[in-house]
VEXDREN-2710 file (C-alpha; in Angstrom, 1 decimal):
% VEXDREN-2710
k/r/px/py/pz
1/MET/21.6/21.3/-7.0
2/THR/22.2/17.9/-5.5
3/HIS/21.4/15.1/-7.9
4/MET/20.0/11.8/-6.4
5/ASN/19.4/8.6/-8.1
6/ALA/15.8/7.4/-8.5
7/ALA/16.3/4.6/-6.0
8/SER/16.7/7.2/-3.2
9/LEU/13.2/8.4/-3.8
10/PHE/12.0/5.1/-2.4
11/ASP/14.6/4.2/0.2
12/ALA/13.6/3.3/3.8
13/ASN/13.6/6.9/4.9
14/ALA/11.4/8.1/2.1
15/ILE/9.0/5.1/2.4
16/GLY/8.7/5.4/6.2
17/ASN/8.6/9.2/6.5
18/PHE/6.6/10.0/3.4
19/TRP/4.9/7.3/1.4
20/PHE/3.4/5.3/4.3
21/ARG/2.6/8.6/6.0
22/TYR/0.8/9.8/2.9
23/LEU/-1.2/6.5/2.7
24/HIS/-1.8/6.8/6.5
25/VAL/-3.4/10.2/6.1
26/LEU/-5.4/9.1/3.0
27/ALA/-6.9/6.1/4.8
28/GLY/-7.4/8.2/8.0
29/ILE/-9.4/10.8/6.1
30/THR/-11.7/8.1/4.8
31/TRP/-12.1/6.4/8.2
32/ILE/-12.7/9.5/10.3
33/GLY/-14.7/11.2/7.6
34/LEU/-17.1/8.3/7.7
35/LEU/-17.1/8.3/11.5
36/TYR/-18.3/11.9/11.3
37/TYR/-20.8/11.0/8.6
38/PHE/-22.4/8.3/10.8
39/ASN/-22.5/10.5/13.9
40/LEU/-23.4/13.8/12.4
41/VAL/-25.6/12.8/9.4
42/GLN/-26.8/9.2/9.4
43/VAL/-27.8/8.6/13.0
44/PRO/-29.8/11.8/13.4
45/GLY/-31.1/11.3/9.8
46/LEU/-32.5/7.8/10.6
47/ALA/-34.0/9.1/13.8
48/ALA/-35.9/11.7/11.8
49/TYR/-37.6/9.0/9.9
50/GLY/-40.0/8.6/12.8
51/ASP/-42.4/5.8/12.1
52/GLU/-41.1/5.2/8.6
53/GLY/-39.7/1.8/9.5
54/LYS/-39.5/0.6/5.9
55/ALA/-37.6/3.7/4.7
56/ARG/-35.2/3.3/7.6
57/ASN/-34.5/-0.3/6.9
58/ILE/-33.9/0.4/3.2
59/THR/-31.4/3.1/4.2
60/ILE/-29.7/0.6/6.5
61/THR/-29.4/-2.1/3.9
62/GLN/-28.6/0.0/0.9
63/ILE/-26.5/2.9/2.3
64/ALA/-25.3/2.0/5.8
65/THR/-23.9/-1.4/4.6
66/ARG/-21.8/0.3/1.9
67/ALA/-20.6/3.0/4.3
68/LEU/-19.7/0.5/6.9
69/TRP/-17.6/-1.5/4.5
70/TRP/-15.4/1.5/3.7
71/PHE/-15.5/2.5/7.3
72/ARG/-14.2/-0.7/8.8
73/TRP/-11.6/-1.4/6.1
74/ALA/-10.4/2.2/6.2
75/SER/-9.7/1.7/9.9
76/VAL/-7.6/-1.3/9.1
77/ALA/-5.7/0.6/6.4
78/THR/-5.1/3.5/8.8
79/LEU/-3.8/1.2/11.5
80/ALA/-1.7/-0.9/9.2
81/THR/0.0/2.1/7.5
82/GLY/0.6/3.7/11.0
83/LEU/2.4/0.5/12.2
84/LEU/4.4/0.4/8.9
85/ILE/5.6/4.0/9.6
86/VAL/6.9/2.8/13.0
87/GLY/8.5/-0.3/11.5
88/VAL/10.1/1.2/8.4
89/ALA/11.1/4.8/9.4
90/PRO/14.7/4.7/10.5
91/ASP/15.3/5.0/14.3
92/TYR/11.7/5.7/14.9
93/MET/11.7/3.9/18.3
94/GLN/15.2/4.7/19.3
95/ASP/15.3/6.0/22.9
96/PHE/11.5/6.4/22.7
97/MET/10.5/8.7/25.6
98/ASN/13.8/7.9/27.2
99/HIS/16.1/10.8/26.0
100/THR/18.3/11.8/28.9
101/GLU/20.0/14.9/27.5
102/VAL/18.2/18.2/28.2
103/ALA/18.7/19.2/24.5
104/ASP/16.7/16.1/23.5
105/PHE/13.8/16.6/25.9
106/PRO/11.6/18.0/23.1
107/LEU/11.8/14.5/21.6
108/ASN/10.3/13.0/24.8
109/ALA/7.4/15.4/24.5
110/LYS/7.0/14.5/20.9
111/ASN/7.1/10.8/21.7
112/ALA/4.5/11.2/24.5
113/ALA/2.2/13.0/22.2
114/ILE/2.4/10.5/19.4
115/SER/2.0/7.7/21.9
116/VAL/-1.3/9.1/23.1
117/GLY/-2.5/9.6/19.5
118/MET/-1.5/6.0/18.7
119/THR/-3.2/4.6/21.8
120/LEU/-6.4/6.4/20.8
121/GLY/-6.2/5.3/17.2
122/ILE/-5.6/1.6/18.1
123/LEU/-8.5/1.6/20.5
124/MET/-10.8/3.3/18.0
125/ALA/-9.9/0.7/15.4
126/ALA/-10.7/-2.0/18.0
127/ASN/-14.0/-0.4/18.7
128/VAL/-14.8/-0.5/15.0
129/TRP/-14.4/-4.2/14.6
130/MET/-15.1/-5.6/18.1
131/ILE/-18.2/-3.4/19.0
132/ILE/-19.5/-1.3/16.1
133/TRP/-19.3/-3.8/13.3
134/LYS/-20.2/-6.7/15.5
135/ASN/-23.4/-5.0/16.6
136/GLN/-24.2/-3.4/13.3
137/LYS/-24.3/-6.9/11.7
138/VAL/-27.3/-7.6/13.9
139/VAL/-29.0/-4.4/12.9
140/ILE/-28.4/-5.0/9.2
141/ALA/-29.6/-8.6/9.4
142/ASN/-32.7/-7.5/11.2
143/ALA/-33.4/-4.8/8.6
144/THR/-32.9/-7.3/5.8
145/ASN/-35.2/-9.8/7.5
146/VAL/-38.0/-7.3/8.2
147/LEU/-37.9/-6.0/4.6
148/SER/-38.3/-9.6/3.5
149/GLY/-41.4/-10.0/5.6
150/GLY/-39.8/-11.7/8.6
151/GLU/-40.2/-10.9/12.3
152/ALA/-38.1/-8.2/13.9
153/ASN/-35.2/-9.3/16.1
154/PRO/-35.9/-8.0/19.6
155/ASP/-32.1/-7.7/20.2
156/ALA/-31.6/-5.4/17.3
157/ALA/-32.3/-2.2/19.3
158/THR/-29.8/-3.1/22.0
159/SER/-27.2/-4.0/19.4
160/GLY/-27.8/-0.6/17.7
161/ARG/-27.4/1.2/21.0
162/ARG/-24.1/-0.6/21.8
163/ALA/-22.8/0.3/18.3
164/MET/-24.0/3.9/18.8
165/LEU/-22.2/4.3/22.1
166/ALA/-19.0/3.0/20.7
167/SER/-19.3/5.2/17.7
168/ARG/-19.9/8.3/19.8
169/GLN/-16.9/7.3/22.0
170/ASN/-14.8/7.1/18.9
171/MET/-16.0/10.6/17.8
172/ILE/-15.0/11.9/21.2
173/PHE/-11.6/10.2/21.1
174/SER/-11.0/11.5/17.5
175/VAL/-10.6/15.1/18.5
176/SER/-7.6/14.3/20.7
177/MET/-6.3/11.6/18.5
178/LEU/-6.0/13.9/15.5
179/PHE/-4.5/16.7/17.6
180/PHE/-1.7/14.5/19.0
181/MET/-1.1/12.7/15.6
182/VAL/-0.6/16.1/13.9
183/GLY/0.9/17.9/16.9
184/ALA/3.6/15.4/17.7
185/ALA/5.8/16.4/14.8
186/HIS/4.5/20.0/14.2
187/TYR/3.9/21.3/17.7
188/TYR/5.2/19.3/20.6
189/ASP/8.7/18.9/19.3
190/SER/9.0/22.7/18.9
191/TYR/7.2/24.2/21.9
192/PHE/7.4/21.4/24.6
193/SER/10.1/19.8/26.5
194/ALA/9.9/16.9/29.0
195/SER/12.1/14.6/31.0
196/SER/11.5/10.9/30.5
197/SER/9.7/10.8/33.8
198/ASP/7.4/13.6/33.0
199/ALA/6.6/12.2/29.5
200/ASN/5.8/8.8/31.0
201/THR/3.6/10.4/33.7
202/PHE/1.7/12.2/31.0
203/MET/1.3/9.0/29.1
204/LEU/0.1/7.1/32.2
205/ILE/-2.5/9.8/33.1
206/SER/-3.8/9.8/29.6
207/ILE/-4.1/6.0/29.4
208/VAL/-6.1/6.0/32.7
209/ILE/-8.5/8.6/31.4
210/ILE/-8.9/6.8/28.1
211/ALA/-9.5/3.5/29.8
212/LEU/-12.2/5.0/32.1
213/LEU/-14.0/6.6/29.2
214/GLN/-13.9/3.3/27.2
215/LEU/-15.3/1.4/30.1
216/ASN/-18.1/3.9/30.4
217/ALA/-19.0/3.6/26.7
218/LEU/-19.2/-0.2/27.3
219/GLY/-21.8/0.4/30.0
220/LYS/-19.5/-0.7/32.9
221/PHE/-20.7/2.2/35.0
222/GLY/-24.5/1.7/35.2
223/GLY/-25.4/-0.2/32.0
224/ILE/-26.2/1.1/28.5
225/LYS/-29.9/1.9/28.9
226/ALA/-31.1/5.5/28.3
227/GLY/-31.4/7.4/31.6
228/ASN/-27.9/6.4/32.9
229/LYS/-26.4/9.8/33.5
230/MET/-22.9/8.5/33.0
231/LEU/-23.9/8.1/29.3
232/TRP/-24.6/11.8/28.8
233/PRO/-21.6/12.3/26.5
234/TYR/-23.1/9.8/24.0
235/GLU/-26.8/10.7/24.0
236/SER/-26.5/13.2/21.1
237/GLN/-24.0/14.4/18.6
238/LYS/-23.9/17.8/20.4
239/ASN/-23.0/16.1/23.7
240/ALA/-20.3/14.1/21.9
241/ILE/-18.8/17.2/20.4
242/ILE/-18.7/19.0/23.7
243/SER/-17.2/15.9/25.4
244/GLY/-14.6/15.6/22.7
245/VAL/-13.5/19.2/23.1
246/VAL/-13.5/18.9/26.9
247/LEU/-11.3/15.7/26.7
248/TRP/-8.9/17.5/24.4
249/ALA/-8.7/20.4/26.8
250/VAL/-7.9/18.0/29.7
251/PHE/-5.1/16.3/27.7
252/PHE/-3.8/19.6/26.5
253/ILE/-3.7/21.2/30.0
254/ALA/-2.0/18.0/31.4
255/SER/0.6/18.2/28.7
256/ILE/1.3/21.9/29.5
257/VAL/1.6/21.2/33.2
258/LEU/3.9/18.2/32.7
259/MET/5.8/18.9/29.5
260/ARG/5.9/22.6/28.8
261/ALA/9.5/24.0/28.7
END
């Protein structure tokens, strides 16, 4: 048995490849778990209140506010620990998607997969803070004001819809994000192989698809009002689940075409 000193348990390799990765997964479970809670439980639950406006507002002020606190800071923790993995793990970015030897082509596929996962994760975190939380603050303030006897804010419904669209988009993205995050090290480096050109082509195609979907969720293709057929993926949790699986299938098929050995 090889004996190692205690310091080696916390060297740069251990910190980058295990400790930050462990914290990354822990924070990610909290973040994505709450994302699914909002989309699969809270949103349809609040809709089921019907005309019970007071009960809905109490739920928003007493439950949603707490969940949103953990939700948004878990996204920060997930993003921060992910970036720390990249920064601390030895040689993580060395020859990133630029391996020229055929024997190293699986590393190009792995790098392309993790790049798509990282792109989705960073965009999802941006959605949390720049769209979801920004608009949910309006909804929460309105609920608090109405419970105190004040007038309802006419902009609250629009803000709520903007937050919902971004949240559903994150749910759609999450299926592929989790697949590529896990698959990069446990699937793509074992069963896929790609030249630098093919890996970059896959990455470029993925970014274009991601950008178009993000713009759609922002209402750039016909607005955010109900009735816009472009918003079908976001109008129910069922539609979001279907869309998430379809998006994953598109990415997966593209990776097979471009990066399968």
